[in-house]
Structures are given as structure tokens and as C-alpha cells.
MITOR-716955 format. One record per residue (C-alpha): z, x, y; residue number from 0. Coordinates in pm, whole numbers. Example, Ala and Ser with C-alpha at 12.3 -4.5 7.8 and 13.67 -1.06 7.14 Angstrom:
BEGIN
+--------+--------+--------+-----+
!     up !   east !  north ! pos !
+--------+--------+--------+-----+
!    780 !   1230 !   -450 !   0 !
!    714 !   1367 !   -106 !   1 !
+--------+--------+--------+-----+
***
This chain:
BEGIN
+--------+--------+--------+-----+
!     up !   east !  north ! pos !
+--------+--------+--------+-----+
!   1395 !   8502 !   6487 !   0 !
!   1318 !   8535 !   6850 !   1 !
!   1289 !   8173 !   6924 !   2 !
!   1187 !   8186 !   7280 !   3 !
!    924 !   8473 !   7220 !   4 !
!    798 !   8282 !   6934 !   5 !
!    717 !   7950 !   7081 !   6 !
!    615 !   8150 !   7423 !   7 !
!    345 !   8304 !   7183 !   8 !
!    228 !   7989 !   6990 !   9 !
!    195 !   7841 !   7370 !  10 !
!    -33 !   8123 !   7492 !  11 !
!   -202 !   8141 !   7212 !  12 !
!   -293 !   7758 !   7148 !  13 !
!   -395 !   7750 !   7515 !  14 !
!   -685 !   8037 !   7461 !  15 !
!   -883 !   7804 !   7223 !  16 !
!  -1102 !   7488 !   7270 !  17 !
!  -1162 !   7244 !   6972 !  18 !
!  -1526 !   7382 !   6976 !  19 !
!  -1370 !   7729 !   6879 !  20 !
!  -1234 !   7592 !   6576 !  21 !
!  -1458 !   7317 !   6471 !  22 !
!  -1313 !   7030 !   6610 !  23 !
!  -1482 !   6769 !   6838 !  24 !
!  -1419 !   6790 !   7197 !  25 !
!  -1315 !   6440 !   7249 !  26 !
!  -1218 !   6277 !   7590 !  27 !
!  -1135 !   6499 !   7890 !  28 !
!   -844 !   6714 !   7892 !  29 !
!   -598 !   6774 !   8156 !  30 !
!   -558 !   7135 !   8042 !  31 !
!   -721 !   7384 !   7862 !  32 !
!   -644 !   7461 !   7480 !  33 !
!   -543 !   7295 !   7195 !  34 !
!   -318 !   7002 !   7151 !  35 !
!    -20 !   7059 !   6952 !  36 !
!   -113 !   6814 !   6734 !  37 !
!   -447 !   7008 !   6696 !  38 !
!   -304 !   7312 !   6570 !  39 !
!    -33 !   7128 !   6332 !  40 !
!   -369 !   6944 !   6173 !  41 !
!   -530 !   7294 !   6123 !  42 !
!   -224 !   7439 !   5984 !  43 !
!   -158 !   7184 !   5750 !  44 !
!    202 !   7127 !   5889 !  45 !
!    339 !   6787 !   6076 !  46 !
!    293 !   6781 !   6431 !  47 !
!    680 !   6707 !   6518 !  48 !
!    774 !   7071 !   6311 !  49 !
!    539 !   7243 !   6530 !  50 !
!    663 !   7100 !   6848 !  51 !
!    987 !   7219 !   6732 !  52 !
!    857 !   7564 !   6703 !  53 !
!    709 !   7515 !   7063 !  54 !
!   1028 !   7406 !   7215 !  55 !
!   1250 !   7663 !   7058 !  56 !
!   1431 !   7451 !   6802 !  57 !
!   1235 !   7495 !   6505 !  58 !
!   1371 !   7595 !   6163 !  59 !
!   1293 !   7959 !   6048 !  60 !
!    926 !   7910 !   5906 !  61 !
!    830 !   8033 !   5590 !  62 !
!    545 !   8313 !   5545 !  63 !
!    351 !   8074 !   5398 !  64 !
!    381 !   7823 !   5717 !  65 !
!    342 !   8174 !   5945 !  66 !
!     38 !   8266 !   5765 !  67 !
!   -152 !   7904 !   5812 !  68 !
!    -43 !   7924 !   6199 !  69 !
!   -207 !   8272 !   6207 !  70 !
!   -536 !   8120 !   6055 !  71 !
!   -531 !   7792 !   6309 !  72 !
!   -471 !   7986 !   6569 !  73 !
!   -756 !   8281 !   6499 !  74 !
!   -498 !   8562 !   6520 !  75 !
!   -603 !   8937 !   6477 !  76 !
!   -428 !   9104 !   6210 !  77 !
!   -210 !   9254 !   6483 !  78 !
!   -135 !   8947 !   6684 !  79 !
!    -75 !   8828 !   6323 !  80 !
!    162 !   9117 !   6259 !  81 !
!    371 !   9019 !   6628 !  82 !
!    389 !   8666 !   6515 !  83 !
!    579 !   8747 !   6177 !  84 !
!    782 !   8991 !   6383 !  85 !
!    863 !   8749 !   6602 !  86 !
!    953 !   8492 !   6336 !  87 !
!   1197 !   8758 !   6180 !  88 !
!    937 !   8838 !   5879 !  89 !
!    825 !   9168 !   5784 !  90 !
!    420 !   9142 !   5827 !  91 !
!    205 !   9177 !   5481 !  92 !
!    187 !   9566 !   5394 !  93 !
!   -149 !   9734 !   5424 !  94 !
!   -311 !   9744 !   5113 !  95 !
!   -206 !   9423 !   5020 !  96 !
!   -344 !   9054 !   4986 !  97 !
!   -225 !   8857 !   5266 !  98 !
!   -399 !   8539 !   5303 !  99 !
!   -518 !   8618 !   5670 ! 100 !
!   -826 !   8524 !   5735 ! 101 !
!  -1002 !   8768 !   6015 ! 102 !
!  -1132 !   8552 !   6335 ! 103 !
!  -1466 !   8647 !   6268 ! 104 !
!  -1537 !   8481 !   5922 ! 105 !
!  -1336 !   8183 !   6093 ! 106 !
!  -1593 !   8165 !   6352 ! 107 !
!  -1912 !   8155 !   6125 ! 108 !
!  -1745 !   7888 !   5899 ! 109 !
!  -1661 !   7672 !   6182 ! 110 !
!  -2045 !   7640 !   6302 ! 111 !
!  -2178 !   7570 !   5927 ! 112 !
!  -2123 !   7177 !   5962 ! 113 !
!  -2415 !   7107 !   5710 ! 114 !
!  -2352 !   7352 !   5471 ! 115 !
!  -2077 !   7427 !   5220 ! 116 !
!  -1927 !   7734 !   5276 ! 117 !
!  -1579 !   7885 !   5156 ! 118 !
!  -1385 !   8215 !   5243 ! 119 !
!  -1251 !   8396 !   4926 ! 120 !
!  -1012 !   8698 !   4879 ! 121 !
!  -1138 !   8937 !   4633 ! 122 !
!   -946 !   8861 !   4366 ! 123 !
!  -1037 !   8453 !   4360 ! 124 !
!   -807 !   8343 !   4662 ! 125 !
!   -969 !   8038 !   4818 ! 126 !
!   -853 !   8103 !   5179 ! 127 !
!  -1037 !   7864 !   5404 ! 128 !
!  -1328 !   7610 !   5353 ! 129 !
!  -1510 !   7393 !   5580 ! 130 !
!  -1547 !   7006 !   5556 ! 131 !
!  -1900 !   7016 !   5304 ! 132 !
!  -1720 !   7310 !   5076 ! 133 !
!  -1452 !   7044 !   5012 ! 134 !
!  -1682 !   6730 !   4946 ! 135 !
!  -1866 !   6985 !   4742 ! 136 !
!  -1600 !   7131 !   4505 ! 137 !
!  -1268 !   6963 !   4619 ! 138 !
!   -988 !   7111 !   4845 ! 139 !
!   -876 !   7435 !   4711 ! 140 !
!   -748 !   7630 !   5011 ! 141 !
!   -413 !   7820 !   4869 ! 142 !
!   -503 !   7820 !   4535 ! 143 !
!   -691 !   8103 !   4293 ! 144 !
!  -1030 !   8040 !   4185 ! 145 !
!   -985 !   8258 !   3892 ! 146 !
!   -661 !   8100 !   3794 ! 147 !
!   -830 !   7801 !   3793 ! 148 !
!  -1123 !   7865 !   3577 ! 149 !
!   -957 !   7955 !   3271 ! 150 !
!   -641 !   7726 !   3301 ! 151 !
!   -801 !   7413 !   3444 ! 152 !
!  -1107 !   7244 !   3270 ! 153 !
!  -1149 !   7047 !   3554 ! 154 !
!  -1287 !   7340 !   3769 ! 155 !
!  -1549 !   7403 !   3456 ! 156 !
!  -1667 !   7049 !   3520 ! 157 !
!  -1828 !   7138 !   3807 ! 158 !
!  -2084 !   7332 !   3626 ! 159 !
!  -2309 !   7271 !   3353 ! 160 !
!  -2185 !   7428 !   2995 ! 161 !
!  -2473 !   7690 !   2952 ! 162 !
!  -2332 !   7882 !   3305 ! 163 !
!  -1968 !   7897 !   3166 ! 164 !
!  -1980 !   8215 !   2989 ! 165 !
!  -2180 !   8392 !   3290 ! 166 !
!  -1930 !   8275 !   3558 ! 167 !
!  -1614 !   8348 !   3351 ! 168 !
!  -1718 !   8694 !   3266 ! 169 !
!  -1804 !   8796 !   3650 ! 170 !
!  -1460 !   8621 !   3758 ! 171 !
!  -1308 !   8867 !   3515 ! 172 !
!  -1531 !   9167 !   3593 ! 173 !
!  -1459 !   9118 !   3984 ! 174 !
!  -1084 !   9092 !   3900 ! 175 !
!  -1051 !   9422 !   3698 ! 176 !
!  -1243 !   9633 !   4006 ! 177 !
!   -991 !   9481 !   4266 ! 178 !
!   -698 !   9569 !   4022 ! 179 !
!   -816 !   9878 !   3976 ! 180 !
!   -917 !   9958 !   4335 ! 181 !
!   -558 !   9875 !   4468 ! 182 !
!   -331 !   9968 !   4203 ! 183 !
!    -32 !   9873 !   4456 ! 184 !
!   -116 !   9528 !   4504 ! 185 !
!    135 !   9308 !   4334 ! 186 !
!   -104 !   9003 !   4363 ! 187 !
!   -382 !   9079 !   4132 ! 188 !
!   -152 !   9283 !   3881 ! 189 !
!     57 !   8964 !   3829 ! 190 !
!   -249 !   8768 !   3769 ! 191 !
!   -401 !   8976 !   3553 ! 192 !
!    -81 !   8949 !   3318 ! 193 !
!    -66 !   8588 !   3372 ! 194 !
!   -410 !   8500 !   3239 ! 195 !
!   -434 !   8776 !   2979 ! 196 !
!    -91 !   8557 !   2838 ! 197 !
!   -205 !   8240 !   2910 ! 198 !
!   -591 !   8223 !   2825 ! 199 !
!   -761 !   8371 !   2512 ! 200 !
!  -1063 !   8379 !   2654 ! 201 !
!   -940 !   8563 !   2930 ! 202 !
!   -793 !   8822 !   2707 ! 203 !
!  -1137 !   8858 !   2524 ! 204 !
!  -1321 !   8916 !   2838 ! 205 !
!  -1087 !   9157 !   2997 ! 206 !
!  -1101 !   9361 !   2649 ! 207 !
!  -1492 !   9423 !   2701 ! 208 !
!  -1403 !   9605 !   3018 ! 209 !
!  -1723 !   9473 !   3231 ! 210 !
!  -1717 !   9590 !   3599 ! 211 !
!  -2052 !   9429 !   3689 ! 212 !
!  -2147 !   9102 !   3599 ! 213 !
!  -2462 !   8933 !   3752 ! 214 !
!  -2369 !   8614 !   3843 ! 215 !
!  -2613 !   8298 !   3748 ! 216 !
!  -2831 !   8224 !   4047 ! 217 !
!  -2891 !   7986 !   4180 ! 218 !
!  -2574 !   7838 !   4083 ! 219 !
!  -2587 !   7471 !   3939 ! 220 !
!  -2346 !   7222 !   4046 ! 221 !
!  -2257 !   6897 !   3874 ! 222 !
!  -2128 !   6657 !   4127 ! 223 !
!  -1986 !   6329 !   4018 ! 224 !
!  -2157 !   6103 !   4248 ! 225 !
!  -2501 !   6270 !   4411 ! 226 !
!  -2543 !   6469 !   4104 ! 227 !
!  -2687 !   6805 !   3984 ! 228 !
!  -2753 !   7034 !   4285 ! 229 !
!  -2920 !   7373 !   4244 ! 230 !
!  -2791 !   7565 !   4527 ! 231 !
!  -2876 !   7919 !   4662 ! 232 !
!  -2566 !   8126 !   4732 ! 233 !
!  -2538 !   8374 !   5024 ! 234 !
!  -2243 !   8620 !   5067 ! 235 !
!  -2156 !   8781 !   5390 ! 236 !
!  -1885 !   9046 !   5355 ! 237 !
!  -1594 !   9082 !   5592 ! 238 !
!  -1493 !   9414 !   5729 ! 239 !
!  -1271 !   9568 !   5468 ! 240 !
!  -1524 !   9386 !   5169 ! 241 !
!  -1191 !   9230 !   5091 ! 242 !
!  -1326 !   8892 !   5205 ! 243 !
!  -1626 !   8708 !   5176 ! 244 !
!  -1788 !   8427 !   5320 ! 245 !
!  -2001 !   8239 !   5030 ! 246 !
!  -2221 !   7979 !   5183 ! 247 !
!  -2452 !   7748 !   4926 ! 248 !
!  -2767 !   7604 !   5075 ! 249 !
!  -3097 !   7415 !   4949 ! 250 !
!  -3427 !   7477 !   5033 ! 251 !
!  -3626 !   7190 !   5207 ! 252 !
!  -3811 !   6961 !   5024 ! 253 !
!  -3650 !   7001 !   4704 ! 254 !
!  -3412 !   6721 !   4518 ! 255 !
!  -3103 !   6958 !   4566 ! 256 !
!  -3184 !   6946 !   4952 ! 257 !
!  -3180 !   6563 !   4934 ! 258 !
!  -2878 !   6530 !   4756 ! 259 !
!  -2680 !   6797 !   4970 ! 260 !
!  -2793 !   6560 !   5311 ! 261 !
!  -2637 !   6266 !   5125 ! 262 !
!  -2297 !   6480 !   5014 ! 263 !
!  -2296 !   6542 !   5399 ! 264 !
!  -2317 !   6187 !   5485 ! 265 !
!  -2125 !   6033 !   5197 ! 266 !
!  -1922 !   6317 !   5035 ! 267 !
!  -1590 !   6338 !   5279 ! 268 !
!  -1505 !   5989 !   5318 ! 269 !
!  -1516 !   5916 !   4958 ! 270 !
!  -1372 !   6265 !   4804 ! 271 !
!  -1225 !   6454 !   5049 ! 272 !
!   -825 !   6458 !   4972 ! 273 !
!   -538 !   6415 !   5216 ! 274 !
!   -411 !   6797 !   5361 ! 275 !
!   -115 !   6948 !   5259 ! 276 !
!    169 !   6884 !   5466 ! 277 !
!    462 !   7147 !   5510 ! 278 !
!    780 !   6998 !   5656 ! 279 !
+--------+--------+--------+-----+
***
């Protein structure tokens, strides 16, 4: 771990970003350009004290999970992310495997979608990033796997009407099968398949059907515990390489769902958003 170089790289990466670049309010006038240390820590889900120690060359060795979170918070490119890993004495994720690193272009769009639920997913179900509206709609699930939750956590299904459960489940399984076949050397999708075939009889049955392409219900209907039923359109923007996707939900003006989405924007965050994960 090269503490001096790591500290310098973190400071320089922080100084080139401003709050609007990462979806934060500008706030009071700043004496120096760039994000504050506290803002980087907030975006990365770690304590401000720990991040400060890293910039002061006295922090403990950051975990791979923490390095991934810092790369996302600082909007690093893949080359910059790899440099960050090397400075911390870690090998970067191997090409062709799932890394959890969200490309800056997708994050730039995500940061600017203030009034629509938007989420960045990996192609085998990882929830990589959410905006505030997405968290208000479904909860904070960054760092979890959507497909695992679907087949092991009944609370996940409660967000959708029962008549959509089978279609959504089959779509999840078909998507996972396609990724597992396309990237046989990626341990993430393969391990998830083994886990779910053992843990869920429903998954095993759907896996045996060998479906690769299944249409998802559209529009998608959410059953929100506060604002009620929302029938939302779904648009998907694929990132470069097609291994990440930005999913945006919207409602047509003049519909009940549009009014309920506006209500969720006002009250959802304060009532439902859980506290962020803090890494010490």
C-alpha cells in the first residue's frame, strides 16, 4: 500500500469534482474547488474520519469493497479505478468478471434524474447505484443482488402484484442464464446459480425450463406501502459493453400514477429512506 501516492490521488480526484457533478446541492460558497472530504465519505458510505485518515496517509488498509465504493464516489474511469486498487496494494478486478464499478457516464445521468426513480444494475442482478427516488420507491438495496432477493426474500415480492410474480421470476432466471453462459469464467453469476438452485425450488424449476429470453411485464406495477399502486413505464439504457444498465421508471402526466409519483417525491424520502451503510 503506497500511502503517500494513495492520499495524493484521492485529494486530486476529489478536487476535480463539484457537488452538482455527483448530484449534491452546492450549498454555501466554498473557499476551494472540489468536494469536501465529508461529501466523498457520504457518497462512499464510510465514516468521514476514516476517509480523512486515508488522505492524511494514516488510514488502515481499505477493503476491496471500500475501494469499489471510493471509485464510484469519485466517478473514476476503469483505468483510474485500477490505479486506485494498485496504490492500495490490491489487484484490480479481472477483465471479463463482475467488478461492481459503475461507469461515470451512467452515474452522470443518474445524478441528473431528480424526479424519476432510476437504478443502475449489473447484468446478473447486482444493484450498483440508486438515486433518491429509486430508494423511496423500493428501498435502499445498493450492494445487494436483485435476483437473490427475489427468490429468497418475500418482502421483495410484496412490491409487485401477485399476478406478475411468475413473469418477473422467469425474466430474472432467463437473464441470469444468458450471462452465466456468456461469461463462464466469471465466478459471480456461477456462484449465484449454484446458491439459488439449492435454496429455491422455484428457481430450480425455472432454471430447468432453459428459457433465455422472457418478456417482462410492461408497464410495471408497483405496490407502494404509502402512496399505493403505481403503473410505471420502464426504459433501459445500456452502458458500454452492455454489462450494466440504467433502468428509469416514469409515469404519464395526468394519470393517477403520475400524481402518486409526485407525492412519493415529496414524502417518500423522509418517511422511508433507511440510513446509509457506514464502513469503519
